[in-house]
PAFI-65165 format. One line per field, with one value per atom (N, C-alpha, C): x, y, z; residue number from 1; residue in three letters; atom name. Coordinates in steps of 0.05 Angstrom, whole numbers. Example, Ala and Ser with C-alpha at 12.3 -4.5 7.8 and 13.67 -1.06 7.14 Angstrom:
<pts>
x = c(264  246  264  257  273  258) $
y = c(-114  -90  -66  -45  -21  1) $
z = c(156  156  156  142  143  157) $
i = c(1  1  1  2  2  2) $
aa = c(Ala  Ala  Ala  Ser  Ser  Ser) $
at = c(N  CA  C  N  CA  C) $
</pts>
This chain:
<pts>
x = c(-897  -884  -912  -910  -933  -915  -924  -908  -888  -909  -896  -874  -870  -856  -832  -837  -815  -799  -815  -800  -783  -786  -765  -743  -759  -728  -704  -714  -699  -683  -703  -685  -670  -666  -651  -625  -633  -608  -586  -600  -588  -569  -577  -579  -542  -552  -537  -500  -516  -496  -470  -482  -473  -457  -464  -450  -426  -434  -415  -397  -400  -377  -359  -373  -354  -334  -339  -319  -295  -309  -289  -263  -273  -251  -241  -252  -240  -211  -219  -200  -180  -183  -173  -154  -164  -147  -123  -122  -93  -75  -79  -57  -44  -19  -7  -13  -16  -30  -20  11  22  5  -1  -19  -47  -61  -88  -85  -61  -67  -56  -46  -35  -41  -45  -55  -52  -78  -74  -90  -99  -108  -139  -156  -186  -190  -223  -232  -223  -225  -219  -192  -172  -145  -134  -150  -134  -160  -144  -173  -175  -158  -167  -185  -180  -202  -227  -222  -255  -269  -261  -272  -287  -277  -275  -300  -295  -317  -338  -348  -374  -379  -363  -378  -382  -371  -386  -406  -414  -435  -461  -450  -475  -479  -468  -468  -488  -475  -499  -522  -520  -544  -571  -561  -571  -582  -560  -570  -598  -593  -620  -642  -642  -662  -678  -653  -669  -668  -649  -653  -629  -617  -597  -577  -555  -533  -506  -486  -459  -460  -456  -455  -428  -416  -384  -393  -377  -385  -364  -350  -340  -344  -338  -339  -324  -294  -274  -260  -281  -277  -264  -246  -223  -239  -255  -270  -257  -250  -231  -205  -183  -158  -145  -153  -144  -161  -152  -172  -174  -169  -187  -209  -204  -225  -251  -238  -256  -271  -260  -281  -294  -293  -316  -334  -318  -346  -359  -357  -368  -384  -377  -402  -427  -419  -428  -458  -442  -466  -478  -469  -484  -507  -497  -529  -539  -538  -558  -570  -559  -569  -586  -588  -611  -631  -622  -645  -663  -647  -669  -684  -671  -689  -702  -702  -726  -749  -749  -766  -785  -778  -786  -816  -834  -861  -870  -900  -907  -912  -920  -921  -902  -875  -849  -845  -840  -831  -844  -870  -881  -875  -858  -853  -831  -829  -806  -782  -759  -737  -730  -722  -718  -686  -665  -635  -628  -607  -579  -555  -551  -528  -498  -475  -448  -441  -451  -425  -440  -465  -485  -503  -511  -530  -563  -570  -596  -602  -635  -646  -653  -657  -663  -688  -713  -736  -724  -738  -732  -746  -766  -781  -761  -772  -748  -742  -757  -749  -725  -731  -713  -685  -692  -666  -647  -662  -651  -634  -649  -640  -611  -618  -584  -563  -572  -562  -543  -565  -555  -538  -536  -523  -498  -503  -466  -457  -456  -448  -427  -447  -436  -420  -427  -409  -373  -375  -356  -337  -351  -354  -335  -340  -331  -311  -297  -273  -250  -263  -242  -239  -254  -250  -230  -234  -211  -189  -183  -159  -141  -166  -158  -141  -154  -151  -121  -133  -90  -80  -75  -56  -43  -61  -48  -70  -88  -113  -131  -145  -174  -190  -198  -220  -254  -262  -288  -303  -324  -343  -368  -384  -400  -423  -430  -454  -475  -486  -522  -525  -528  -538  -522  -499  -488  -496  -505  -516  -547  -567  -592  -582  -563  -563  -553  -533  -529  -551  -574  -593  -608  -604  -642  -629  -605  -590  -586  -586  -591  -561  -546  -515  -495  -517  -506  -490) $
y = c(1339  1305  1304  1279  1273  1269  1262  1262  1236  1218  1192  1192  1211  1207  1228  1246  1263  1246  1227  1207  1192  1187  1173  1187  1216  1237  1234  1238  1247  1214  1190  1166  1164  1178  1166  1188  1213  1226  1211  1199  1188  1166  1155  1131  1142  1161  1175  1178  1186  1195  1184  1159  1132  1122  1125  1109  1122  1157  1175  1176  1174  1174  1150  1126  1101  1105  1120  1124  1140  1161  1181  1169  1153  1144  1118  1102  1083  1107  1124  1144  1150  1165  1176  1151  1130  1113  1106  1108  1101  1134  1146  1166  1159  1172  1173  1188  1178  1198  1232  1233  1264  1276  1258  1274  1277  1265  1261  1289  1298  1313  1344  1341  1361  1388  1418  1434  1444  1435  1442  1470  1485  1514  1512  1488  1492  1500  1508  1514  1506  1470  1463  1443  1454  1453  1437  1409  1384  1371  1336  1317  1309  1303  1292  1317  1334  1362  1361  1366  1366  1337  1316  1292  1290  1301  1301  1325  1349  1370  1363  1342  1327  1308  1295  1281  1291  1326  1333  1351  1355  1365  1357  1329  1310  1294  1294  1296  1317  1351  1370  1372  1365  1364  1341  1319  1294  1307  1317  1321  1339  1351  1386  1364  1347  1334  1311  1298  1273  1283  1295  1307  1289  1265  1248  1253  1237  1232  1257  1254  1267  1289  1313  1328  1353  1351  1376  1394  1417  1446  1460  1450  1472  1457  1468  1455  1452  1458  1449  1419  1407  1386  1364  1347  1334  1312  1294  1278  1246  1243  1218  1227  1231  1228  1205  1181  1161  1163  1148  1150  1124  1099  1080  1079  1098  1100  1120  1140  1160  1146  1126  1114  1096  1077  1063  1077  1098  1119  1134  1136  1151  1130  1109  1083  1083  1080  1078  1106  1125  1154  1149  1145  1140  1116  1108  1081  1102  1113  1123  1154  1159  1179  1170  1140  1123  1120  1112  1102  1130  1145  1169  1177  1178  1186  1168  1145  1119  1130  1133  1137  1164  1183  1207  1200  1218  1208  1243  1235  1253  1282  1273  1296  1311  1283  1298  1311  1307  1324  1348  1353  1382  1396  1383  1398  1418  1430  1453  1438  1445  1441  1468  1462  1487  1475  1498  1488  1517  1529  1542  1526  1548  1545  1545  1532  1529  1550  1566  1594  1615  1619  1636  1625  1644  1628  1623  1647  1653  1621  1624  1601  1602  1586  1588  1566  1574  1559  1547  1524  1526  1501  1497  1478  1457  1430  1404  1399  1400  1392  1413  1440  1454  1453  1434  1436  1414  1395  1366  1365  1394  1401  1417  1430  1448  1422  1406  1376  1364  1352  1333  1351  1381  1398  1403  1411  1419  1390  1370  1340  1341  1351  1345  1368  1388  1405  1408  1394  1386  1365  1344  1322  1334  1353  1357  1378  1389  1397  1366  1346  1329  1318  1315  1295  1320  1349  1367  1357  1359  1352  1324  1309  1279  1277  1292  1290  1311  1336  1353  1326  1313  1300  1269  1272  1252  1230  1231  1204  1210  1187  1190  1191  1220  1222  1205  1196  1174  1195  1184  1192  1193  1221  1227  1233  1231  1253  1229  1249  1234  1212  1228  1203  1177  1179  1149  1123  1143  1134  1126  1128  1133  1104  1107  1086  1063  1066  1034  1024  1054  1036  1025  1027  1023  997  996  958  938  954  933  934  952  950  964  968  988  967) $
z = c(-140  -129  -103  -106  -84  -65  -34  -16  -19  -22  -36  -50  -67  -84  -73  -56  -40  -16  -13  12  -4  -27  -48  -57  -60  -72  -48  -22  -4  0  -2  -4  -14  -45  -62  -58  -40  -38  -16  4  26  18  -6  -17  -36  -51  -69  -53  -27  -5  -4  6  17  -10  -29  -45  -54  -58  -63  -41  -19  1  0  -7  -12  -29  -53  -73  -60  -53  -52  -26  -11  14  -4  -17  -43  -51  -70  -73  -59  -35  -14  1  -4  16  -1  -30  -36  -38  -23  -13  8  5  43  65  83  109  103  92  94  74  49  27  33  47  61  83  89  114  99  78  68  69  73  68  33  20  -10  -10  5  -2  -2  5  12  33  38  64  84  87  109  105  89  86  67  76  72  67  52  45  76  94  118  129  133  148  131  106  92  98  99  106  131  153  183  176  165  168  156  140  129  150  162  190  206  210  239  232  210  204  195  187  195  216  233  262  270  266  278  259  239  218  235  240  245  273  291  324  316  299  296  289  274  247  283  290  306  342  346  378  397  372  383  376  385  373  383  385  389  362  372  357  357  347  351  360  373  370  351  332  314  291  269  248  235  247  241  259  271  288  273  286  280  291  276  296  296  278  271  266  277  265  248  259  237  217  188  168  169  178  179  187  222  236  229  205  196  180  158  140  153  175  183  199  209  223  203  181  161  152  146  139  164  189  209  204  199  202  172  144  128  131  151  147  169  185  210  193  166  156  138  118  113  122  153  169  178  183  188  164  142  123  113  112  111  130  158  172  171  151  149  134  146  132  122  115  104  124  146  170  174  184  186  164  140  117  108  125  125  153  171  196  191  221  219  238  234  255  262  286  308  320  313  323  323  329  337  328  304  296  310  295  313  327  306  308  325  330  343  354  369  396  397  372  365  355  357  348  324  303  281  275  260  260  225  216  181  174  153  145  142  137  144  120  96  63  57  50  49  67  96  109  103  94  69  46  39  14  22  36  46  49  66  79  54  38  24  -4  -3  -26  -12  18  29  27  25  22  -6  -26  -48  -55  -41  -49  -33  -16  4  -15  -19  -38  -63  -77  -101  -89  -66  -66  -61  -44  -37  -67  -84  -114  -134  -121  -140  -129  -98  -82  -98  -100  -108  -128  -155  -177  -175  -159  -156  -157  -128  -122  -142  -166  -186  -190  -179  -169  -190  -208  -222  -199  -208  -184  -189  -172  -180  -193  -213  -221  -201  -189  -174  -176  -214  -212  -204  -196  -188  -209  -235  -256  -263  -254  -251  -220  -204  -183  -192  -202  -210  -226  -253  -271  -247  -244  -219  -202  -191  -175  -192  -215  -239  -240  -247  -254  -233  -207  -186  -176  -188  -182  -156  -144  -121  -94) $
i = c(1  1  1  2  2  2  3  3  3  4  4  4  5  5  5  6  6  6  7  7  7  8  8  8  9  9  9  10  10  10  11  11  11  12  12  12  13  13  13  14  14  14  15  15  15  16  16  16  17  17  17  18  18  18  19  19  19  20  20  20  21  21  21  22  22  22  23  23  23  24  24  24  25  25  25  26  26  26  27  27  27  28  28  28  29  29  29  30  30  30  31  31  31  32  32  32  33  33  33  34  34  34  35  35  35  36  36  36  37  37  37  38  38  38  39  39  39  40  40  40  41  41  41  42  42  42  43  43  43  44  44  44  45  45  45  46  46  46  47  47  47  48  48  48  49  49  49  50  50  50  51  51  51  52  52  52  53  53  53  54  54  54  55  55  55  56  56  56  57  57  57  58  58  58  59  59  59  60  60  60  61  61  61  62  62  62  63  63  63  64  64  64  65  65  65  66  66  66  67  67  67  68  68  68  69  69  69  70  70  70  71  71  71  72  72  72  73  73  73  74  74  74  75  75  75  76  76  76  77  77  77  78  78  78  79  79  79  80  80  80  81  81  81  82  82  82  83  83  83  84  84  84  85  85  85  86  86  86  87  87  87  88  88  88  89  89  89  90  90  90  91  91  91  92  92  92  93  93  93  94  94  94  95  95  95  96  96  96  97  97  97  98  98  98  99  99  99  100  100  100  101  101  101  102  102  102  103  103  103  104  104  104  105  105  105  106  106  106  107  107  107  108  108  108  109  109  109  110  110  110  111  111  111  112  112  112  113  113  113  114  114  114  115  115  115  116  116  116  117  117  117  118  118  118  119  119  119  120  120  120  121  121  121  122  122  122  123  123  123  124  124  124  125  125  125  126  126  126  127  127  127  128  128  128  129  129  129  130  130  130  131  131  131  132  132  132  133  133  133  134  134  134  135  135  135  136  136  136  137  137  137  138  138  138  139  139  139  140  140  140  141  141  141  142  142  142  143  143  143  144  144  144  145  145  145  146  146  146  147  147  147  148  148  148  149  149  149  150  150  150  151  151  151  152  152  152  153  153  153  154  154  154  155  155  155  156  156  156  157  157  157  158  158  158  159  159  159  160  160  160  161  161  161  162  162  162  163  163  163  164  164  164  165  165  165  166  166  166  167  167  167  168  168  168  169  169  169  170  170  170  171  171  171  172  172  172  173  173  173  174  174  174) $
aa = c(Met  Met  Met  Thr  Thr  Thr  Ser  Ser  Ser  Gly  Gly  Gly  Gly  Gly  Gly  Met  Met  Met  Arg  Arg  Arg  Glu  Glu  Glu  His  His  His  Trp  Trp  Trp  Arg  Arg  Arg  Met  Met  Met  Phe  Phe  Phe  Ala  Ala  Ala  Gly  Gly  Gly  Tyr  Tyr  Tyr  Asn  Asn  Asn  Ser  Ser  Ser  Trp  Trp  Trp  Ala  Ala  Ala  Asn  Asn  Asn  Arg  Arg  Arg  Leu  Leu  Leu  Val  Val  Val  Tyr  Tyr  Tyr  Ala  Ala  Ala  Ser  Ser  Ser  Ala  Ala  Ala  Ser  Ser  Ser  Ala  Ala  Ala  Leu  Leu  Leu  Thr  Thr  Thr  Asp  Asp  Asp  Ala  Ala  Ala  Gln  Gln  Gln  Arg  Arg  Arg  Arg  Arg  Arg  Glu  Glu  Glu  Asp  Asp  Asp  Arg  Arg  Arg  Gly  Gly  Gly  Val  Val  Val  Phe  Phe  Phe  Phe  Phe  Phe  Lys  Lys  Lys  Ser  Ser  Ser  Val  Val  Val  His  His  His  Ala  Ala  Ala  Thr  Thr  Thr  Leu  Leu  Leu  Asn  Asn  Asn  His  His  His  Leu  Leu  Leu  Leu  Leu  Leu  Ala  Ala  Ala  Thr  Thr  Thr  Asp  Asp  Asp  Arg  Arg  Arg  Ile  Ile  Ile  Trp  Trp  Trp  Leu  Leu  Leu  Arg  Arg  Arg  Arg  Arg  Arg  Phe  Phe  Phe  Thr  Thr  Thr  Gly  Gly  Gly  Gln  Gln  Gln  Gly  Gly  Gly  Asp  Asp  Asp  Ala  Ala  Ala  Pro  Pro  Pro  Glu  Glu  Glu  Arg  Arg  Arg  Leu  Leu  Leu  Asp  Asp  Asp  Ala  Ala  Ala  Ile  Ile  Ile  Val  Val  Val  Cys  Cys  Cys  Asp  Asp  Asp  Asp  Asp  Asp  Phe  Phe  Phe  Glu  Glu  Glu  Val  Val  Val  Leu  Leu  Leu  Arg  Arg  Arg  Gln  Gln  Gln  Thr  Thr  Thr  Arg  Arg  Arg  Ile  Ile  Ile  Ser  Ser  Ser  Glu  Glu  Glu  Asp  Asp  Asp  Ala  Ala  Ala  Arg  Arg  Arg  Ile  Ile  Ile  Glu  Glu  Glu  Ala  Ala  Ala  Tyr  Tyr  Tyr  Val  Val  Val  Ala  Ala  Ala  Gly  Gly  Gly  Leu  Leu  Leu  Asp  Asp  Asp  Glu  Glu  Glu  Ala  Ala  Ala  Ala  Ala  Ala  Leu  Leu  Leu  Ala  Ala  Ala  Gly  Gly  Gly  Val  Val  Val  Ile  Ile  Ile  Arg  Arg  Arg  Tyr  Tyr  Tyr  Arg  Arg  Arg  Arg  Arg  Arg  Val  Val  Val  Ser  Ser  Ser  Thr  Thr  Thr  Pro  Pro  Pro  Glu  Glu  Glu  Met  Met  Met  His  His  His  Glu  Glu  Glu  Gln  Gln  Gln  Ala  Ala  Ala  Leu  Leu  Leu  Ala  Ala  Ala  Pro  Pro  Pro  Ala  Ala  Ala  Leu  Leu  Leu  Ala  Ala  Ala  His  His  His  Trp  Trp  Trp  Phe  Phe  Phe  Asn  Asn  Asn  His  His  His  Gln  Gln  Gln  Thr  Thr  Thr  His  His  His  His  His  His  Arg  Arg  Arg  Gly  Gly  Gly  Gln  Gln  Gln  Val  Val  Val  His  His  His  Ala  Ala  Ala  Leu  Leu  Leu  Leu  Leu  Leu  Thr  Thr  Thr  Gly  Gly  Gly  Leu  Leu  Leu  Gly  Gly  Gly  Leu  Leu  Leu  Pro  Pro  Pro  Gly  Gly  Gly  Pro  Pro  Pro  Glu  Glu  Glu  Leu  Leu  Leu  Asp  Asp  Asp  Leu  Leu  Leu  Leu  Leu  Leu  Phe  Phe  Phe  Tyr  Tyr  Tyr  Gln  Gln  Gln  Arg  Arg  Arg  Ala  Ala  Ala  Ala  Ala  Ala  Ala  Ala  Ala  Gln  Gln  Gln  Gly  Gly  Gly  Ala  Ala  Ala  Leu  Leu  Leu) $
at = c(N  CA  C  N  CA  C  N  CA  C  N  CA  C  N  CA  C  N  CA  C  N  CA  C  N  CA  C  N  CA  C  N  CA  C  N  CA  C  N  CA  C  N  CA  C  N  CA  C  N  CA  C  N  CA  C  N  CA  C  N  CA  C  N  CA  C  N  CA  C  N  CA  C  N  CA  C  N  CA  C  N  CA  C  N  CA  C  N  CA  C  N  CA  C  N  CA  C  N  CA  C  N  CA  C  N  CA  C  N  CA  C  N  CA  C  N  CA  C  N  CA  C  N  CA  C  N  CA  C  N  CA  C  N  CA  C  N  CA  C  N  CA  C  N  CA  C  N  CA  C  N  CA  C  N  CA  C  N  CA  C  N  CA  C  N  CA  C  N  CA  C  N  CA  C  N  CA  C  N  CA  C  N  CA  C  N  CA  C  N  CA  C  N  CA  C  N  CA  C  N  CA  C  N  CA  C  N  CA  C  N  CA  C  N  CA  C  N  CA  C  N  CA  C  N  CA  C  N  CA  C  N  CA  C  N  CA  C  N  CA  C  N  CA  C  N  CA  C  N  CA  C  N  CA  C  N  CA  C  N  CA  C  N  CA  C  N  CA  C  N  CA  C  N  CA  C  N  CA  C  N  CA  C  N  CA  C  N  CA  C  N  CA  C  N  CA  C  N  CA  C  N  CA  C  N  CA  C  N  CA  C  N  CA  C  N  CA  C  N  CA  C  N  CA  C  N  CA  C  N  CA  C  N  CA  C  N  CA  C  N  CA  C  N  CA  C  N  CA  C  N  CA  C  N  CA  C  N  CA  C  N  CA  C  N  CA  C  N  CA  C  N  CA  C  N  CA  C  N  CA  C  N  CA  C  N  CA  C  N  CA  C  N  CA  C  N  CA  C  N  CA  C  N  CA  C  N  CA  C  N  CA  C  N  CA  C  N  CA  C  N  CA  C  N  CA  C  N  CA  C  N  CA  C  N  CA  C  N  CA  C  N  CA  C  N  CA  C  N  CA  C  N  CA  C  N  CA  C  N  CA  C  N  CA  C  N  CA  C  N  CA  C  N  CA  C  N  CA  C  N  CA  C  N  CA  C  N  CA  C  N  CA  C  N  CA  C  N  CA  C  N  CA  C  N  CA  C  N  CA  C  N  CA  C  N  CA  C  N  CA  C  N  CA  C  N  CA  C  N  CA  C  N  CA  C  N  CA  C  N  CA  C  N  CA  C  N  CA  C  N  CA  C  N  CA  C  N  CA  C  N  CA  C  N  CA  C  N  CA  C  N  CA  C  N  CA  C  N  CA  C  N  CA  C  N  CA  C  N  CA  C  N  CA  C  N  CA  C  N  CA  C  N  CA  C  N  CA  C) $
</pts>
């Protein structure tokens, strides 16, 4: 894949991330606050806490990538306690992610990042492209958990396959 192709690849994932988050939040909005907060046995316990984890880790990774922005010191941070505030903050964060990825050029994609993990003090160095792959995969992983929670709570989970996003994008239906 050419570097231009790689830029488009990451832009697609940033757009997919925003699209999938909108669908998940639309489904989660049909739950009561108590249902969103109920411990359902997943790693971060609830829909609400898992959605907060995704926001927290996106902020952590964006700070690693850009050196800018607030980043929680805990992976289980509740960034927003109110669901509607969380949803609006998610929309803003997704726009920030899309802008960051849109600004990546060949030199940046070939570069490395240096960062400290939240849980350990030592510094790590990683090539940017594999870090982006991890980041977008992490988002998909936890959205999948939320999807399972939504269906377990009796809601029809949204169709989140990348292929559906790609088809919608090709049809101009996003």
